[in-house]
N, C-alpha and C positions, 0 to 999 in steps of 0.2 A: 504494499500500500504506500504510494508515494505521498500521500497527504496525511501529515500528523495533525493532531488536534490544534496545536498553535498555528500551523500553516493554514488550516481551514479558517481559523479565527481571523487571520490577517486578510484572507480574501473576503470574508464576510464584512469585515470593517471597510474594505475598499468598495464594496457594493453600497454599504450604508453611506459612506462619504460621497461617492459619485452621484447617488440618487438623493442626497440631502434628506435622508430619512430621520425623523425625530421620533416618530411613533410608527410602529408597524410590526409586521410578522414576516419571518424569513423561512424559506425552505431550502435545505441543502441535499443535493443528490450526489452520490458518488457512483458512477456507472462503470462497471468492469467490462472492458471491450475485448477480452481475450478468450471468450467462451461462447458456446452454443452454435447453432446452425446459422446464426446471423453473422458470424465471423467472416471477415473477408481478407484478402491479401493486401488490401489497402494499408498503407503505413498510418498508424494512429497511436495515440498514447495508450498506455496500458489501462489507465483509469481517467475518465473525464470527471471533472468537478463542475457542477452546475449549481449556481446560487441565484435565487430571485427573491424579490420581496413584494409585499402587498401592503397597502395602506389600509388600516381597519376601516370598516364602514362606520359611519357616525349615526347610529340609530338613536333617535331622541325619545323613544318610548320603550316600555318593557317589551321584551321578545316573547312571544307565544310559542311555547315548546310542546310538541306532541310526543307521546311515548308509544313506541311500538314494541310489543312483547316479542321475544324470540327473533330479534333482528340480527343477532350475532350468536353463532352456535359453536362454542369451544369444542364440543364433542363431534362436530361434523367431520366426515371423511376428508373434506376439502380444507379444514381449518389450517393446516400447515402448507398449503399449496399457494404459491404466488399467483394471484388472479388479478389482472389489470382491468376487469370489467367493473365499471362503476354503476352498471344498471340497477342492482338492488338498492344502492344508496340514493341514486337519482329518482328512482321510482317511489321510495319511502318519502323523500322530501316533497315530490310532486303531489303525492296523495295527501300529505299533511297540509300543504298549501291550499289544496282544494277545500279542506275542511277549516281554512282560516288561520292556520298556524304558520309561523315564520321558518321554523326549523324542526327537526325530529331527533329524539334521543332513542337509539336502538339498544334495547336490553338484550343480554344473553339469556340462556335457558335457566340460569339461577336468579334472574331478575336484576 
């Protein structure tokens, strides 16, 4: 891994400074380029570091949260599988918004 914690922190600070962020939320991705069927002969770094930020929305009222039971299943056969489909999450939010909520909390099988 070519990126240590302090090195990632330096890059994060560069993003914050370049975008003049005083309040926000950051997301850090480390993408390993040397595995899987997507690998090519193209010269590329072993690991890509991707950092982006988002300014938090300024909601001036209380947020209305819906609760969905069994939204997350720790005992599911797919619990340990990397799944990049956001469909269940998007669907849950869309259904909650139809009911007048802003966001949804997904509970696991233990509540």
